[in-house]
C-alpha positions in Angstrom: -25.8 1.4 -11.1 -27.3 3.5 -13.7 -26.8 7.0 -13.2 -28.9 10.0 -14.9 -26.4 13.0 -13.5 -23.6 13.2 -16.0 -21.1 14.9 -13.5 -22.1 11.9 -10.9 -20.3 10.2 -13.4 -17.8 12.1 -14.1 -17.0 12.1 -11.2 -17.5 8.1 -10.7 -15.0 7.6 -13.3 -12.4 10.7 -13.6 -9.5 8.4 -15.8 -10.5 5.5 -14.8 -11.3 2.8 -18.2 -14.6 2.6 -19.9 -16.1 0.5 -21.7 -18.3 1.9 -25.0 -21.7 -0.6 -25.0 -23.4 -0.3 -28.6 -26.5 -2.2 -28.4 -28.7 -3.3 -31.6 -31.6 -6.8 -31.3 -28.7 -9.7 -33.2 -25.2 -7.6 -31.5 -23.4 -5.9 -29.7 -20.6 -3.4 -30.5 -17.8 -2.5 -27.8 -14.9 -0.1 -27.7 -12.6 0.7 -24.8 -10.8 3.6 -23.5 -7.0 3.8 -21.8 -7.3 5.2 -18.4 -6.2 8.9 -19.0 -9.3 8.2 -21.7 -7.2 10.6 -24.2 -7.6 6.8 -26.8 -10.7 4.9 -28.1 -10.3 1.5 -29.3 -12.8 -0.5 -31.4 -12.8 -3.8 -29.3 -15.4 -7.0 -30.6 -18.6 -7.5 -31.5 -20.7 -10.0 -29.2 -23.9 -12.4 -30.7 -26.3 -11.1 -27.9 -26.9 -15.1 -27.5 -27.5 -17.1 -24.0 -23.6 -16.6 -22.8 -23.9 -11.9 -23.5 -24.0 -11.3 -20.0 -21.6 -13.0 -18.8 -19.1 -12.2 -22.4 -19.6 -8.8 -21.1 -18.6 -9.5 -17.4 -15.3 -11.0 -18.6 -14.7 -8.1 -20.6 -15.3 -6.2 -17.8 -13.0 -8.2 -15.1 -10.6 -8.1 -18.3 -9.9 -4.9 -18.8 -10.5 -3.6 -14.9 -13.5 -1.6 -15.8 -14.7 1.0 -14.0 -17.6 2.9 -16.2 -20.5 2.0 -18.5 -21.6 4.3 -21.4 -24.5 3.0 -22.5 -25.5 4.2 -27.0 -29.0 5.0 -27.4 -30.8 6.4 -30.1 -32.8 9.8 -28.9 -36.1 11.3 -31.6 -35.8 14.9 -32.3 -38.7 14.3 -29.9 -36.2 13.3 -26.7 -38.9 10.5 -26.1 -38.3 6.6 -25.3 -39.0 4.8 -28.3 -39.2 0.8 -28.8 -35.4 1.0 -29.4 -34.6 2.6 -26.5 -37.1 1.3 -24.0 -34.7 -2.5 -25.7 -31.0 -0.8 -24.8 -33.3 0.8 -21.6 -34.2 -3.0 -20.4 -31.2 -5.0 -22.2 -28.7 -2.6 -19.3 -30.8 -3.2 -17.1 -30.0 -7.0 -17.2 -26.4 -6.2 -17.9 -26.8 -3.8 -14.5 -28.3 -6.9 -12.3 -26.2 -9.6 -13.7 -23.2 -7.4 -12.5 -23.6 -6.8 -9.4 -24.6 -10.2 -8.6 -21.2 -11.2 -9.2 -20.0 -8.6 -7.1 -20.1 -5.8 -9.8 -21.3 -2.6 -8.7 -20.3 0.0 -11.8 -22.2 3.6 -12.6 -23.5 2.9 -15.9 -24.3 6.5 -18.4 -26.8 6.3 -21.8 -25.5 8.8 -24.3 -27.2 9.4 -27.9 -25.6 7.1 -30.7 -28.0 8.3 -33.2 -26.2 8.7 -36.4 -23.5 6.4 -34.9 -24.3 3.8 -37.5 -23.7 5.9 -40.7 -20.1 7.4 -39.8 -19.2 4.1 -39.0 -20.3 2.7 -42.1 -18.4 5.3 -43.8 -15.6 4.9 -41.1 -15.5 1.4 -41.9 -15.5 1.8 -45.1 -11.4 2.9 -45.2 -10.6 -0.4 -42.9 -12.5 -3.2 -44.9 -12.5 -4.2 -48.5 -16.0 -5.7 -48.9 -19.3 -4.7 -47.5 -19.6 -8.2 -45.6 -16.1 -8.5 -43.9 -17.5 -4.7 -42.9 -20.9 -5.8 -41.7 -18.8 -7.9 -39.4 -17.2 -5.2 -37.7 -19.4 -1.8 -37.9 -20.8 -2.7 -34.7 -17.4 -2.2 -32.3 -16.6 1.1 -34.8 -20.0 2.8 -34.0 -19.4 1.9 -29.9 -15.9 3.6 -30.4 -17.4 6.6 -32.1 -19.9 6.4 -29.0 -17.3 6.9 -27.1 -14.7 9.4 -28.6 -17.8 11.5 -29.2 -18.5 11.2 -25.3 -14.6 11.9 -24.0 -15.1 14.8 -26.7 -18.0 16.3 -24.6 -16.6 15.0 -21.5 -13.5 17.3 -22.1 -15.2 20.1 -22.8 -17.3 19.8 -19.7 -13.8 20.0 -18.0 -12.6 22.5 -19.8 -16.0 25.5 -18.9 -15.6 23.7 -15.4 -12.0 24.9 -15.3 -11.4 28.7 -17.2 
């Protein structure tokens, strides 16, 4: 279920494993948090093929995921662009596929602006060639998105507790 209210999403996913999807036209990067949401690991890059929805569902069940964060680009006017709309549509398909398979997870959109550039800088340290870097960059972008989300989430909780 797509949730627009961050407080509701946080309430439903407190101390639970999250997955982040960095959805692109051809590939989707995936990162996963631990249950305490203190650590995020880049997981894998999935091709957007016929088996895409099944592969996402398999990761969700294998890792006991209890919430999904989806990166979406937000432009300076905070308007939906063509890519944002494509990501919304893909997310609805994922949600429906999971629901049809008796998996009902909260889904929240998070700004992914500039994460690919950050991931490019980060992966230069890990991979010697640009070919290897391109192969892995999407999962590192997903890691950055989820890290950003969790940092903001921790700030929200700290402000609430002070």
